[in-house]
Biopython code that builds the backbone (N, CA, C, O; Angstrom):
import numpy as np
from Bio.PDB.StructureBuilder import StructureBuilder

atoms = [
    (1, "UNK", "N", (110.366, 83.731, 89.208)),
    (1, "UNK", "CA", (111.712, 83.679, 89.779)),
    (1, "UNK", "C", (112.678, 83.291, 88.678)),
    (1, "UNK", "O", (112.412, 82.398, 87.874)),
    (2, "UNK", "N", (113.786, 83.974, 88.662)),
    (2, "UNK", "CA", (114.848, 83.668, 87.707)),
    (2, "UNK", "C", (115.462, 82.319, 88.076)),
    (2, "UNK", "O", (115.997, 82.167, 89.174)),
    (3, "UNK", "N", (115.392, 81.335, 87.171)),
    (3, "UNK", "CA", (115.933, 80.006, 87.497)),
    (3, "UNK", "C", (117.417, 80.030, 87.831)),
    (3, "UNK", "O", (117.893, 79.177, 88.580)),
    (4, "UNK", "N", (118.146, 80.984, 87.294)),
    (4, "UNK", "CA", (119.578, 81.086, 87.582)),
    (4, "UNK", "C", (119.837, 81.451, 89.048)),
    (4, "UNK", "O", (120.924, 81.203, 89.571)),
    (5, "UNK", "N", (118.845, 82.034, 89.699)),
    (5, "UNK", "CA", (119.016, 82.473, 91.083)),
    (5, "UNK", "C", (118.379, 81.521, 92.092)),
    (5, "UNK", "O", (118.473, 81.754, 93.297)),
    (6, "UNK", "N", (117.752, 80.484, 91.634)),
    (6, "UNK", "CA", (117.048, 79.552, 92.519)),
    (6, "UNK", "C", (117.973, 78.992, 93.600)),
    (6, "UNK", "O", (117.532, 78.762, 94.726)),
    (7, "UNK", "N", (119.238, 78.772, 93.276)),
    (7, "UNK", "CA", (120.164, 78.178, 94.246)),
    (7, "UNK", "C", (120.368, 79.063, 95.474)),
    (7, "UNK", "O", (120.778, 78.580, 96.530)),
    (8, "UNK", "N", (120.086, 80.344, 95.337)),
    (8, "UNK", "CA", (120.228, 81.256, 96.480)),
    (8, "UNK", "C", (119.306, 80.813, 97.622)),
    (8, "UNK", "O", (119.666, 80.932, 98.794)),
    (9, "UNK", "N", (118.134, 80.310, 97.284)),
    (9, "UNK", "CA", (117.167, 79.912, 98.297)),
    (9, "UNK", "C", (117.537, 78.594, 98.969)),
    (9, "UNK", "O", (116.907, 78.183, 99.943)),
    (10, "UNK", "N", (118.550, 77.947, 98.446)),
    (10, "UNK", "CA", (119.027, 76.703, 99.041)),
    (10, "UNK", "C", (120.179, 76.942, 100.020)),
    (10, "UNK", "O", (120.652, 76.007, 100.667)),
    (11, "UNK", "N", (120.623, 78.183, 100.124)),
    (11, "UNK", "CA", (121.696, 78.523, 101.057)),
    (11, "UNK", "C", (121.196, 78.424, 102.496)),
    (11, "UNK", "O", (119.998, 78.538, 102.759)),
    (12, "UNK", "N", (122.117, 78.213, 103.408)),
    (12, "UNK", "CA", (121.761, 78.222, 104.832)),
    (12, "UNK", "C", (121.457, 79.661, 105.249)),
    (12, "UNK", "O", (121.841, 80.599, 104.550)),
    (13, "UNK", "N", (120.780, 79.843, 106.369)),
    (13, "UNK", "CA", (120.524, 81.213, 106.838)),
    (13, "UNK", "C", (121.814, 82.027, 106.993)),
    (13, "UNK", "O", (121.844, 83.206, 106.638)),
    (14, "UNK", "N", (122.859, 81.421, 107.511)),
    (14, "UNK", "CA", (124.127, 82.148, 107.685)),
    (14, "UNK", "C", (124.708, 82.554, 106.332)),
    (14, "UNK", "O", (125.251, 83.650, 106.189)),
    (15, "UNK", "N", (124.593, 81.671, 105.345)),
    (15, "UNK", "CA", (125.104, 81.990, 104.009)),
    (15, "UNK", "C", (124.276, 83.091, 103.357)),
    (15, "UNK", "O", (124.815, 83.948, 102.658)),
    (16, "UNK", "N", (122.968, 83.065, 103.587)),
    (16, "UNK", "CA", (122.103, 84.121, 103.045)),
    (16, "UNK", "C", (122.461, 85.474, 103.657)),
    (16, "UNK", "O", (122.539, 86.483, 102.957)),
    (17, "UNK", "N", (122.676, 85.481, 104.966)),
    (17, "UNK", "CA", (123.058, 86.739, 105.625)),
    (17, "UNK", "C", (124.383, 87.253, 105.089)),
    (17, "UNK", "O", (124.542, 88.455, 104.876)),
    (18, "UNK", "N", (125.330, 86.360, 104.871)),
    (18, "UNK", "CA", (126.620, 86.775, 104.327)),
    (18, "UNK", "C", (126.455, 87.336, 102.916)),
    (18, "UNK", "O", (127.094, 88.324, 102.554)),
    (19, "UNK", "N", (125.596, 86.702, 102.128)),
    (19, "UNK", "CA", (125.333, 87.188, 100.777)),
    (19, "UNK", "C", (124.729, 88.592, 100.810)),
    (19, "UNK", "O", (125.130, 89.471, 100.047)),
    (20, "UNK", "N", (123.765, 88.786, 101.697)),
    (20, "UNK", "CA", (123.149, 90.108, 101.831)),
    (20, "UNK", "C", (124.202, 91.145, 102.224)),
    (20, "UNK", "O", (124.228, 92.242, 101.668)),
    (21, "UNK", "N", (125.057, 90.807, 103.165)),
    (21, "UNK", "CA", (126.122, 91.727, 103.585)),
    (21, "UNK", "C", (127.061, 92.035, 102.428)),
    (21, "UNK", "O", (127.433, 93.189, 102.216)),
    (22, "UNK", "N", (127.442, 91.008, 101.683)),
    (22, "UNK", "CA", (128.340, 91.203, 100.546)),
    (22, "UNK", "C", (127.694, 92.085, 99.484)),
    (22, "UNK", "O", (128.349, 92.959, 98.916)),
    (23, "UNK", "N", (126.406, 91.853, 99.214)),
    (23, "UNK", "CA", (125.706, 92.692, 98.247)),
    (23, "UNK", "C", (125.614, 94.136, 98.728)),
    (23, "UNK", "O", (125.836, 95.072, 97.960)),
    (24, "UNK", "N", (125.282, 94.306, 100.009)),
    (24, "UNK", "CA", (125.177, 95.657, 100.566)),
    (24, "UNK", "C", (126.522, 96.380, 100.491)),
    (24, "UNK", "O", (126.578, 97.553, 100.124)),
    (25, "UNK", "N", (127.594, 95.687, 100.835)),
    (25, "UNK", "CA", (128.927, 96.285, 100.775)),
    (25, "UNK", "C", (129.267, 96.708, 99.350)),
    (25, "UNK", "O", (129.863, 97.764, 99.139)),
    (26, "UNK", "N", (128.890, 95.889, 98.379)),
    (26, "UNK", "CA", (129.152, 96.214, 96.979)),
    (26, "UNK", "C", (128.380, 97.460, 96.546)),
    (26, "UNK", "O", (128.921, 98.334, 95.868)),
    (27, "UNK", "N", (127.112, 97.531, 96.945)),
    (27, "UNK", "CA", (126.298, 98.706, 96.613)),
    (27, "UNK", "C", (126.860, 99.951, 97.294)),
    (27, "UNK", "O", (126.962, 101.009, 96.673)),
    (28, "UNK", "N", (127.224, 99.825, 98.564)),
    (28, "UNK", "CA", (127.736, 100.969, 99.324)),
    (28, "UNK", "C", (129.068, 101.461, 98.776)),
    (28, "UNK", "O", (129.404, 102.636, 98.924)),
    (29, "UNK", "N", (129.824, 100.575, 98.148)),
    (29, "UNK", "CA", (131.124, 100.967, 97.596)),
    (29, "UNK", "C", (130.967, 101.851, 96.362)),
    (29, "UNK", "O", (131.912, 102.533, 95.963)),
    (30, "UNK", "N", (129.786, 101.843, 95.758)),
    (30, "UNK", "CA", (129.543, 102.619, 94.543)),
    (30, "UNK", "C", (128.242, 103.407, 94.650)),
    (30, "UNK", "O", (127.331, 103.197, 93.849)),
    (31, "UNK", "N", (128.138, 104.307, 95.623)),
    (31, "UNK", "CA", (126.854, 105.004, 95.831)),
    (31, "UNK", "C", (126.435, 105.861, 94.644)),
    (31, "UNK", "O", (125.248, 106.136, 94.469)),
    (32, "UNK", "N", (127.388, 106.281, 93.836)),
    (32, "UNK", "CA", (127.052, 107.095, 92.670)),
    (32, "UNK", "C", (126.282, 106.333, 91.618)),
    (32, "UNK", "O", (125.679, 106.937, 90.732)),
    (33, "UNK", "N", (126.293, 105.012, 91.702)),
    (33, "UNK", "CA", (125.566, 104.190, 90.738)),
    (33, "UNK", "C", (124.075, 104.116, 91.041)),
    (33, "UNK", "O", (123.297, 103.662, 90.202)),
    (34, "UNK", "N", (123.669, 104.555, 92.223)),
    (34, "UNK", "CA", (122.265, 104.492, 92.612)),
    (34, "UNK", "C", (121.517, 105.701, 92.069)),
    (34, "UNK", "O", (122.045, 106.812, 92.019)),
    (35, "UNK", "N", (120.306, 105.463, 91.675)),
    (35, "UNK", "CA", (119.466, 106.573, 91.234)),
    (35, "UNK", "C", (118.386, 106.812, 92.280)),
    (35, "UNK", "O", (117.915, 105.883, 92.936)),
    (36, "UNK", "N", (118.013, 108.051, 92.417)),
    (36, "UNK", "CA", (116.957, 108.438, 93.352)),
    (36, "UNK", "C", (115.831, 109.026, 92.516)),
    (36, "UNK", "O", (116.040, 109.938, 91.715)),
    (37, "UNK", "N", (114.643, 108.492, 92.717)),
    (37, "UNK", "CA", (113.497, 108.959, 91.926)),
    (37, "UNK", "C", (113.069, 110.353, 92.383)),
    (37, "UNK", "O", (113.431, 110.807, 93.468)),
    (38, "UNK", "N", (112.300, 111.012, 91.540)),
    (38, "UNK", "CA", (111.777, 112.339, 91.892)),
    (38, "UNK", "C", (110.917, 112.278, 93.147)),
    (38, "UNK", "O", (110.974, 113.181, 93.981)),
    (39, "UNK", "N", (110.124, 111.227, 93.288)),
    (39, "UNK", "CA", (109.273, 111.121, 94.474)),
    (39, "UNK", "C", (110.115, 110.913, 95.735)),
    (39, "UNK", "O", (109.750, 111.400, 96.805)),
    (40, "UNK", "N", (111.227, 110.201, 95.620)),
    (40, "UNK", "CA", (112.115, 110.031, 96.768)),
    (40, "UNK", "C", (112.771, 111.355, 97.144)),
    (40, "UNK", "O", (112.906, 111.667, 98.327)),
    (41, "UNK", "N", (113.173, 112.126, 96.157)),
    (41, "UNK", "CA", (113.767, 113.442, 96.416)),
    (41, "UNK", "C", (112.751, 114.334, 97.109)),
    (41, "UNK", "O", (113.087, 115.031, 98.067)),
    (42, "UNK", "N", (111.496, 114.318, 96.629)),
    (42, "UNK", "CA", (110.450, 115.137, 97.258)),
    (42, "UNK", "C", (110.232, 114.710, 98.709)),
    (42, "UNK", "O", (110.099, 115.554, 99.595)),
    (43, "UNK", "N", (110.195, 113.399, 98.948)),
    (43, "UNK", "CA", (110.001, 112.901, 100.312)),
    (43, "UNK", "C", (111.135, 113.347, 101.219)),
    (43, "UNK", "O", (110.893, 113.790, 102.342)),
    (44, "UNK", "N", (112.355, 113.235, 100.750)),
    (44, "UNK", "CA", (113.504, 113.672, 101.554)),
    (44, "UNK", "C", (113.452, 115.173, 101.824)),
    (44, "UNK", "O", (113.743, 115.622, 102.933)),
    (45, "UNK", "N", (113.082, 115.938, 100.810)),
    (45, "UNK", "CA", (112.948, 117.391, 100.989)),
    (45, "UNK", "C", (111.887, 117.716, 102.035)),
    (45, "UNK", "O", (112.095, 118.580, 102.887)),
    (46, "UNK", "N", (110.747, 117.024, 101.973)),
    (46, "UNK", "CA", (109.673, 117.255, 102.946)),
    (46, "UNK", "C", (110.137, 116.897, 104.360)),
    (46, "UNK", "O", (109.849, 117.618, 105.316)),
    (47, "UNK", "N", (110.843, 115.797, 104.482)),
    (47, "UNK", "CA", (111.322, 115.393, 105.806)),
    (47, "UNK", "C", (112.345, 116.387, 106.353)),
    (47, "UNK", "O", (112.334, 116.696, 107.545)),
    (48, "UNK", "N", (113.228, 116.888, 105.489)),
    (48, "UNK", "CA", (114.214, 117.868, 105.925)),
    (48, "UNK", "C", (113.528, 119.157, 106.376)),
    (48, "UNK", "O", (113.876, 119.727, 107.409)),
    (49, "UNK", "N", (112.548, 119.608, 105.586)),
    (49, "UNK", "CA", (111.808, 120.816, 105.945)),
    (49, "UNK", "C", (111.066, 120.633, 107.261)),
    (49, "UNK", "O", (111.049, 121.538, 108.095)),
    (50, "UNK", "N", (110.455, 119.475, 107.452)),
    (50, "UNK", "CA", (109.742, 119.201, 108.702)),
    (50, "UNK", "C", (110.707, 119.231, 109.887)),
    (50, "UNK", "O", (110.386, 119.777, 110.943)),
    (51, "UNK", "N", (111.876, 118.647, 109.709)),
    (51, "UNK", "CA", (112.854, 118.646, 110.791)),
    (51, "UNK", "C", (113.325, 120.065, 111.105)),
    (51, "UNK", "O", (113.532, 120.408, 112.269)),
    (52, "UNK", "N", (113.493, 120.882, 110.076)),
    (52, "UNK", "CA", (113.918, 122.271, 110.307)),
    (52, "UNK", "C", (112.829, 123.066, 111.023)),
    (52, "UNK", "O", (113.129, 123.916, 111.862)),
    (53, "UNK", "N", (111.567, 122.791, 110.695)),
    (53, "UNK", "CA", (110.449, 123.483, 111.356)),
    (53, "UNK", "C", (110.222, 122.964, 112.766)),
    (53, "UNK", "O", (109.807, 123.717, 113.647)),
    (54, "UNK", "N", (110.495, 121.671, 112.988)),
    (54, "UNK", "CA", (110.206, 121.024, 114.267)),
    (54, "UNK", "C", (111.414, 120.203, 114.737)),
    (54, "UNK", "O", (111.354, 118.974, 114.749)),
    (55, "UNK", "N", (112.486, 120.858, 115.117)),
    (55, "UNK", "CA", (113.689, 120.107, 115.490)),
    (55, "UNK", "C", (113.481, 119.169, 116.673)),
    (55, "UNK", "O", (114.197, 118.177, 116.802)),
    (56, "UNK", "N", (112.523, 119.462, 117.531)),
    (56, "UNK", "CA", (112.267, 118.594, 118.678)),
    (56, "UNK", "C", (111.545, 117.298, 118.295)),
    (56, "UNK", "O", (111.379, 116.404, 119.124)),
    (57, "UNK", "N", (111.119, 117.208, 117.035)),
    (57, "UNK", "CA", (110.430, 115.991, 116.596)),
    (57, "UNK", "C", (111.409, 114.863, 116.270)),
    (57, "UNK", "O", (111.004, 113.712, 116.112)),
    (58, "UNK", "N", (112.682, 115.191, 116.172)),
    (58, "UNK", "CA", (113.689, 114.181, 115.833)),
    (58, "UNK", "C", (113.938, 113.252, 117.018)),
    (58, "UNK", "O", (113.835, 113.650, 118.178)),
    (59, "UNK", "N", (114.269, 112.005, 116.694)),
    (59, "UNK", "CA", (114.618, 111.020, 117.716)),
    (59, "UNK", "C", (116.100, 110.681, 117.589)),
    (59, "UNK", "O", (116.646, 110.616, 116.488)),
    (60, "UNK", "N", (116.726, 110.469, 118.718)),
    (60, "UNK", "CA", (118.113, 110.010, 118.688)),
    (60, "UNK", "C", (118.130, 108.550, 118.262)),
    (60, "UNK", "O", (117.108, 107.866, 118.331)),
    (61, "UNK", "N", (119.281, 108.075, 117.824)),
    (61, "UNK", "CA", (119.403, 106.670, 117.443)),
    (61, "UNK", "C", (119.076, 105.770, 118.635)),
    (61, "UNK", "O", (118.471, 104.712, 118.467)),
    (62, "UNK", "N", (119.469, 106.182, 119.818)),
    (62, "UNK", "CA", (119.184, 105.405, 121.028)),
    (62, "UNK", "C", (117.681, 105.299, 121.254)),
    (62, "UNK", "O", (117.184, 104.236, 121.629)),
    (63, "UNK", "N", (116.946, 106.402, 121.028)),
    (63, "UNK", "CA", (115.493, 106.377, 121.180)),
    (63, "UNK", "C", (114.850, 105.464, 120.145)),
    (63, "UNK", "O", (113.908, 104.736, 120.460)),
    (64, "UNK", "N", (115.345, 105.497, 118.927)),
    (64, "UNK", "CA", (114.820, 104.633, 117.878)),
    (64, "UNK", "C", (115.025, 103.171, 118.274)),
    (64, "UNK", "O", (114.108, 102.358, 118.159)),
    (65, "UNK", "N", (116.218, 102.843, 118.735)),
    (65, "UNK", "CA", (116.506, 101.471, 119.157)),
    (65, "UNK", "C", (115.610, 101.050, 120.315)),
    (65, "UNK", "O", (115.069, 99.945, 120.317)),
    (66, "UNK", "N", (115.453, 101.932, 121.298)),
    (66, "UNK", "CA", (114.636, 101.626, 122.466)),
    (66, "UNK", "C", (113.180, 101.357, 122.048)),
    (66, "UNK", "O", (112.561, 100.405, 122.522)),
    (67, "UNK", "N", (112.650, 102.192, 121.168)),
    (67, "UNK", "CA", (111.268, 101.999, 120.705)),
    (67, "UNK", "C", (111.117, 100.692, 119.922)),
    (67, "UNK", "O", (110.139, 99.966, 120.097)),
    (68, "UNK", "N", (112.081, 100.404, 119.071)),
    (68, "UNK", "CA", (112.014, 99.175, 118.273)),
    (68, "UNK", "C", (112.080, 97.951, 119.191)),
    (68, "UNK", "O", (111.343, 96.984, 118.999)),
    (69, "UNK", "N", (112.964, 98.001, 120.183)),
    (69, "UNK", "CA", (113.075, 96.870, 121.109)),
    (69, "UNK", "C", (111.815, 96.711, 121.943)),
    (69, "UNK", "O", (111.389, 95.590, 122.224)),
    (70, "UNK", "N", (111.221, 97.820, 122.337)),
    (70, "UNK", "CA", (109.990, 97.754, 123.121)),
    (70, "UNK", "C", (108.854, 97.169, 122.293)),
    (70, "UNK", "O", (108.038, 96.401, 122.801)),
    (71, "UNK", "N", (108.806, 97.533, 121.025)),
    (71, "UNK", "CA", (107.725, 97.068, 120.162)),
    (71, "UNK", "C", (107.938, 95.632, 119.715)),
    (71, "UNK", "O", (106.982, 94.861, 119.633)),
    (72, "UNK", "N", (109.187, 95.263, 119.422)),
    (72, "UNK", "CA", (109.439, 93.944, 118.838)),
    (72, "UNK", "C", (110.144, 92.981, 119.788)),
    (72, "UNK", "O", (110.450, 91.850, 119.413)),
    (73, "UNK", "N", (110.402, 93.424, 121.011)),
    (73, "UNK", "CA", (110.905, 92.534, 122.037)),
    (73, "UNK", "C", (112.345, 92.069, 121.899)),
    (73, "UNK", "O", (112.680, 90.964, 122.324)),
    (74, "UNK", "N", (113.178, 92.873, 121.328)),
    (74, "UNK", "CA", (114.592, 92.473, 121.232)),
    (74, "UNK", "C", (115.468, 93.466, 121.925)),
    (74, "UNK", "O", (116.687, 93.302, 121.951)),
]
sb = StructureBuilder()
sb.init_structure("model")
sb.init_model(0)
sb.init_chain("A")
sb.init_seg("    ")
for serial, (resi, resn, name, xyz) in enumerate(atoms, 1):
    if name == "N":
        sb.init_residue(resn, " ", resi, " ")
    sb.init_atom(name, np.array(xyz, "f"), 0.0, 1.0, " ", f" {name:<3s}", serial, name[0])
structure = sb.get_structure()
């Protein structure tokens, strides 16, 4: 662990969540700075092709939420 970052683990849960949100917002503000590996590109291509071949295999966001809540109880 980087000693300079140790203080992050001393934050309260609410402060940690805010930090995560702030970091995510910063990353999302500059999406061009992210790199995608060749294996990630291949995976995305395979998933897109599968969806085009089997459009009925897709789940709506509501279905995804319902399944997650059923499995994890929230």
